[in-house]
Each structure stands twice: as C-alpha cells, then as structure tokens.
C-alpha positions in Angstrom: 0.0 0.0 0.0 1.4 3.4 -1.0 2.2 5.6 2.0 1.5 8.7 -0.1 -2.0 7.6 -1.0 -4.5 10.0 0.4 -6.8 8.6 3.0 -10.0 10.6 3.5 -11.7 8.0 5.8 -10.7 9.1 9.2 -11.6 12.7 8.6 -15.0 11.6 7.0 -15.9 9.5 10.1 -14.7 12.1 12.7 -16.7 14.8 10.9 -19.8 12.6 10.8 -19.6 11.7 14.5 -19.5 15.4 15.2 -22.7 16.0 13.1 -24.4 12.9 14.7 -23.5 14.3 18.1 -24.9 17.6 17.4 -28.2 16.0 15.9 -28.4 13.9 19.3 -28.1 17.1 21.4 -31.1 18.7 19.3 -33.1 15.6 19.7 -32.4 15.5 23.5 -33.6 19.1 23.7 -36.6 18.3 21.7 -37.6 15.5 24.0 -36.9 17.6 27.2 -39.0 20.4 25.7 -42.0 18.2 24.6 -41.9 16.4 28.2 -41.9 19.8 29.8 -45.2 20.8 28.2 -46.6 17.4 28.4 -46.8 16.7 24.7 -44.5 13.8 24.0 -46.0 12.1 21.0 -45.5 9.8 18.1 -43.5 12.2 16.2 -40.9 12.4 19.0 -40.8 8.6 19.2 -40.0 8.3 15.5 -37.3 11.1 15.8 -35.6 9.0 18.5 -35.8 5.9 16.4 -34.2 7.9 13.4 -31.4 9.1 15.8 -30.7 5.6 17.0 -30.5 4.2 13.5 -28.0 6.9 12.3 -25.8 6.2 15.4 -25.9 2.5 14.6 -25.0 3.4 10.9 -22.1 5.5 12.1 -20.7 2.6 14.1 -20.6 0.5 10.8 -18.9 3.5 9.0 -16.2 3.6 11.7 -15.7 -0.2 11.2 -15.4 0.3 7.4 -12.9 3.2 8.0 -10.8 0.9 10.4 -10.6 -1.6 7.4 -9.4 1.0 5.0 -12.5 2.9 3.6 -11.1 6.2 2.3 -8.4 4.6 0.4 -8.7 3.0 -3.1 -10.2 -0.3 -2.4 -8.3 -2.0 -5.2 -5.2 -1.5 -3.1 -6.4 -3.2 0.0 -6.0 -6.8 1.1 -9.0 -8.9 0.0 -10.2 -9.3 3.5 -10.2 -5.6 4.2 -11.9 -4.8 0.9 -14.7 -7.2 1.7 -15.0 -5.9 5.3 -15.4 -2.4 3.8 -18.0 -3.5 1.3 -20.0 -5.5 3.9 -20.1 -2.6 6.4 -21.2 -0.4 3.6 -24.0 -2.7 2.4 -25.3 -2.7 5.9 -24.8 1.0 6.6 -26.4 2.5 3.6 -29.9 1.0 4.1 -29.9 2.0 7.8 -29.1 5.7 6.8 -31.9 5.5 4.3 -34.4 4.4 6.8 -33.2 6.8 9.4 -33.6 9.7 6.9 -37.0 8.3 5.9 -38.3 8.1 9.5 -37.0 11.5 10.3 -39.1 12.9 7.4 -42.2 10.9 8.6 -41.7 12.4 12.1 -41.8 16.0 10.7 -44.8 15.1 8.5 -46.7 13.8 11.4 -45.7 17.0 13.5 -47.4 19.2 10.6 -50.4 16.8 10.5 -51.1 17.6 14.2 -51.0 21.3 13.3 -52.7 21.4 9.9 -54.7 18.1 10.0 -58.1 19.8 10.6 -58.0 21.0 7.0 -58.8 17.9 4.8 -56.8 19.1 1.8 -53.7 19.7 3.9 -54.2 16.4 5.6 -54.5 14.5 2.4 -51.5 16.2 0.9 -49.3 15.4 3.9 -50.5 11.7 4.0 -49.8 11.3 0.3 -46.3 12.8 0.5 -45.4 10.6 3.5 -46.6 7.4 2.1 -45.0 8.2 -1.3 -41.5 8.8 0.1 -41.8 6.0 2.7 -42.7 3.4 0.2 -40.0 4.5 -2.2 -37.2 4.5 0.5 -38.2 1.1 1.8 -37.9 -0.4 -1.7 -34.6 1.5 -2.1 -33.3 0.1 1.1 -34.3 -3.5 0.5 -33.7 -3.9 -3.2 -29.8 -4.0 -3.0 -30.0 -6.8 -0.5 -32.5 -8.9 -2.4 -31.5 -8.4 -6.0 -29.4 -11.5 -5.7 -30.2 -14.9 -4.2 -27.0 -14.8 -2.0 -26.5 -11.3 -0.5 -22.8 -12.2 0.0 -22.1 -11.1 -3.5 -22.4 -7.5 -2.5 -18.9 -7.9 -0.9 -17.4 -11.2 -2.2 -17.0 -11.4 -6.0 -16.2 -15.1 -5.7 -19.7 -16.1 -4.6 -21.7 -18.0 -7.2 -25.2 -16.9 -7.4 -27.9 -15.6 -9.6 -29.0 -11.9 -9.7 -31.9 -9.9 -11.2 -31.3 -6.7 -13.2 -28.6 -5.1 -11.0 -28.8 -1.8 -13.0 -32.4 -1.6 -11.6 -30.9 -0.9 -8.1 -29.2 2.3 -9.3 -32.1 3.3 -11.3 -34.6 3.0 -8.5 -32.2 4.8 -6.3 -32.3 7.7 -8.7 -36.1 7.6 -8.5 -36.3 7.4 -4.7 -33.8 10.2 -4.2 -35.7 12.4 -6.6 -38.8 11.8 -4.5 -37.0 12.7 -1.4 -35.7 15.9 -2.8 -39.4 16.8 -4.0 -40.6 15.8 -0.5 -38.2 18.2 1.2 -39.1 21.0 -1.3 -42.9 20.4 -0.7 -42.5 20.4 3.1 -40.3 23.6 3.0 -42.7 25.6 0.6 -46.0 24.0 2.0 -46.0 26.3 5.2 -45.6 29.5 3.4 -49.2 30.1 2.0 -50.7 28.5 5.0 -48.9 30.7 7.7 -48.9 33.8 5.5 -52.7 33.9 5.5 -53.0 34.0 9.3 -53.7 37.2 11.0 -50.2 37.8 12.6 -47.5 40.4 12.4 -45.3 40.1 9.4 -42.2 39.3 11.5 -44.0 36.4 13.3 -45.2 35.0 10.1 -41.7 35.1 8.7 -40.5 33.5 11.7 -42.9 30.6 11.6 -42.2 30.2 7.8 -38.5 30.1 8.4 -38.6 27.6 11.3 -40.8 25.2 9.2 -38.9 25.7 5.9 -35.4 24.8 7.1 -35.8 21.5 5.1 -34.6 23.5 1.9 -31.0 22.9 3.3 -31.7 19.1 3.4 -33.1 19.2 -0.1 -29.9 20.7 -1.3 -27.9 17.9 0.4 -30.3 15.3 -1.2 -29.8 16.7 -4.7 -25.9 16.5 -4.2 -26.2 13.0 -2.9 -28.2 11.9 -6.0 -25.4 13.1 -8.3 -23.1 10.7 -6.5 -25.2 7.4 -6.8 -23.3 6.1 -9.8 -20.2 5.9 -7.7 -21.4 3.7 -5.1 -18.5 1.2 -4.1 -19.2 -2.5 -4.7 -17.6 -5.5 -6.1 -17.7 -4.1 -9.7 -16.7 -0.6 -8.5 -13.8 -0.7 -6.1 -12.8 3.0 -6.4 -13.1 4.8 -3.0 -13.3 8.4 -4.0 -16.9 8.4 -5.3 -18.1 6.2 -2.4 -16.6 8.6 0.0 -18.6 11.6 -1.4 -21.8 9.5 -1.4 -21.5 8.5 2.1 -20.7 12.1 3.2 -23.6 13.7 1.6 -26.0 10.8 2.7 -25.1 11.6 6.4 -25.3 15.3 5.8 -28.8 15.0 4.4 -29.8 12.6 7.4 -28.4 14.9 10.2 -29.8 18.0 8.5 -33.3 16.5 8.4 -33.2 15.4 12.0 -31.9 18.9 13.2 -34.2 21.1 11.1 -37.3 18.9 11.9 -36.5 19.2 15.6 -35.8 22.9 15.8 -39.4 24.0 15.6 -40.0 21.8 18.7 -37.3 23.2 20.9 -38.2 26.9 20.2 -40.5 27.0 23.1 -37.7 25.8 25.4 -35.3 28.5 24.0 -37.8 31.2 24.4 -38.6 30.3 27.9 -34.9 30.3 28.9 -34.5 33.7 27.1 -37.4 35.2 28.9 -36.3 34.0 32.4 -32.8 35.4 31.6 -34.3 38.7 30.5 -36.6 38.9 33.6 -33.7 38.3 35.8 -31.7 41.0 34.0 -34.5 43.5 34.4 -34.9 42.9 38.1 -31.3 43.9 38.8 -30.9 46.8 36.4 -32.0 50.4 36.3 -32.4 52.8 33.4 -30.9 56.3 34.0 -31.3 57.8 30.6 -34.4 59.8 31.1 -35.5 61.8 34.1 -37.8 60.2 36.7 -41.4 61.2 36.0 -43.7 59.3 38.5 -47.3 59.3 38.4 -48.7 60.6 41.5 -51.5 58.1 41.8 -49.6 55.0 41.0 -46.1 56.1 41.9 -44.8 54.5 38.7 -42.3 56.2 36.3 -42.6 56.2 32.5 -39.6 54.0 32.0 -41.2 51.1 34.0 -44.5 51.6 32.1 -42.6 51.5 28.8 -40.7 48.4 29.8 -43.9 46.5 30.9 -45.6 47.6 27.6 -42.6 46.3 25.5 -42.7 42.9 27.5 -46.4 42.6 26.9 -45.9 43.0 23.2 -43.2 40.6 23.1 -45.1 38.1 25.2 -48.1 38.4 22.9 -46.0 37.7 19.8 -44.2 34.8 21.5 -47.5 33.3 22.6 -48.9 33.5 19.3 -46.0 31.5 17.8 -46.1 29.0 20.5 -49.8 28.3 20.3 -49.4 27.7 16.6 -46.2 25.5 17.1 -47.9 23.5 19.8 -49.7 21.0 17.6 -52.1 19.9 20.5 -53.2 23.3 21.7 -57.0 23.1 22.1 -57.6 26.9 21.4 -55.9 27.1 18.0 -56.8 25.2 14.9 -54.8 26.2 11.8 -56.3 25.4 8.4 -59.8 25.8 9.5 -59.2 29.3 11.0 -61.2 28.4 14.1 -60.4 29.3 17.7 -61.9 28.0 20.9 -61.8 30.2 24.0 -63.3 27.7 26.5 -61.2 27.3 29.5 -58.2 28.9 27.7 -55.3 30.2 29.7 -53.3 31.2 26.6 -53.4 34.0 24.1 -54.3 37.7 24.6 -56.9 38.3 27.3 -58.5 41.7 28.4 -59.0 42.4 31.9 -61.6 45.0 33.0 -61.9 46.2 36.5 -65.3 47.6 37.7 -66.1 49.7 40.7 -69.6 50.1 42.1 -70.3 53.2 44.3 -73.2 53.7 46.6 -75.4 56.8 46.0 -75.7 57.4 49.7 -71.8 57.2 50.4 -69.8 58.1 47.3 -66.6 57.5 49.2 -67.6 53.7 49.8 -66.9 51.4 46.9 -67.2 47.6 46.5 
C-alpha cells in the first residue's frame, strides 16, 4: 500500500460523528421540551428511532474506515476490501431508513398542526406514504436483487441476480422523490401561515422555522449526483463512495436537526425570557428623568418596559400556540379558535367599581 496515498476515511468519520452528536443534542432538547409541556407524542418517538439508526450506521462507518475505507479499495487486502463493502452494504440501508423516519416524524408533526384541513391532511399523508414506500424499496432492493447477499462484498460467490442496474435506477427515483418531498415540506407552510392574522415578522419566523428543510433538499440533490459512484464488487474506487457516504449523512443529520428545531423553540424562548426577567430585576435605566405618576407612583420607564414586554409576550404566545400541535384553542387550516377554558393567548381584563349613591366614598 502506498504511503503517499490520500486517506479521507478518518476525517470523514470524525466529521460525521460530530454531526451526529450535534443532532443527538438537538433531539435531546426536543424531547426535554416536549416532556416539559406534556406533549411527548408519536413524532418524538419516530425522531428518537431515526437518531438511534443513524448512530448505529455511524458505528458501521467507523468499522469500514478501520478496514481502509477512504483509500482506493483496489489497493487493500482482499479481507479488508470485503469488510469495507460488507459494512457499507449494511450501513447505507440503515441511513436510508433513518432519513425516511425523520421525514415521517416531521410530517406527523405538521399533521397535528394542519390536519384539521382535509386538503392539507390528504397532501401530507400522500407525500409521507410516497416517500416512505420508495425508500423502503430502495433500502431492501440491493439486499434482495441476488439470491446470495454475500455477492455484495465477495465477488467469488456463485449466485444468480436480477437486473442489477435496476438498483441504481430505482435509487435515482427514490432520491428524486426525497428531494421533491423536502421541497414540498419547505414550501407548503408558506401560504398556510402567510394567510394568518399575525404580524409580518411573526409570520416570517414561523415560515423560516418550518422551511429549514430546504437545506436538507440541497444535500439530497448533491447525494443523488453521487449514486453512480457507489462502491461495490464491480466498482472498487473509493473516492466516489466517500462523497456519496458524506452527503448521505449530511442529508440525514440536517433533516433530524431542521425537523426538531421548531419543537425546541418554546424551550429556548422560555430560557431567554427567564434570563431577561432576571436581568430587568437587577438593572435600572438612568437615561431619562424620573417622572412618577402621583396616583400610581410609577415612572414612564417602568411603564414602557412593561408595555414592551407585553408586546413581546403576545407575539411569543402566538407562535407557541401555533407550534404547539395539541393546543386546544388554536386550529390552523380551518381558521377556528376556541376560547373555552383557555389560559393562553391575549386576554382583556376589566376592573369595575360600584359606588353607593348614599356614600360616594364607599366602593365595592
């Protein structure tokens, strides 16, 4: 083996472990946030499964790198080359299913928010089943195209196979469906939330949060261009396989992260509000002269601060009610709101005083 031969394997698997660790942190925050508000649901369970699958796949990636993945496989000893191909044959279907389940998690999350509208519900169910079925076939087909699966890593095995070119052809199809799904899920919220009666910056915030999948779509498109370089017994060059694996993991971790960010926003906002309140309670503004109200003993600075806080709370509450898919007083899609026993949203408090005609100074 040439000592000058570049080896991209170690850098690849270290970078992927960092990405997976960050995705795991986001999922942990997601679970904590959903448990905190008592809304841990099926979409969260699916996201945990997707995370566990990508961790398992990364273990197989590490094993393949330990056997020389990242080098030209033609230069490796036969046993090492077979070990690399075997680990890749196991790893890729796992990554495929992890990415698929993560998409399903996000779609179920949107269904809970928008499912009251039959058109939205049908569109989301259709896109979920479409990409799910395609990816299941894409994951299973390479392992079942030949009678003896060992042919994927051992060229000496005698067996019969179907049309092996169908594997790559179907992979192009399923990856195109994945990219279209990511685009749909990113664009779909725009007209829905733009029609809501909210401030423009609140609408933009919601749209951006739920449209982060555009980044994952870009990774999916790049990965699709690398499919013809999948390493195998008839294609032992490692450079193309390195890029395919890299972009497959980038797509996977991006979907897990971008699908979970909307769920952890309430936790982040809650922490920011606590920090801000703590800061206000120990700080004093000295920029303007003190002008106290004789009746209330309150200066204009305090009044302005409370007014600003109230406005911020109102905007935050609007976003949280929308992003909370199980809120009973907000239904997006049918434009209905229920006010029964609601402790959220904007409320108006009216104080009334009743004076006796006999004693004007006495009030109840």
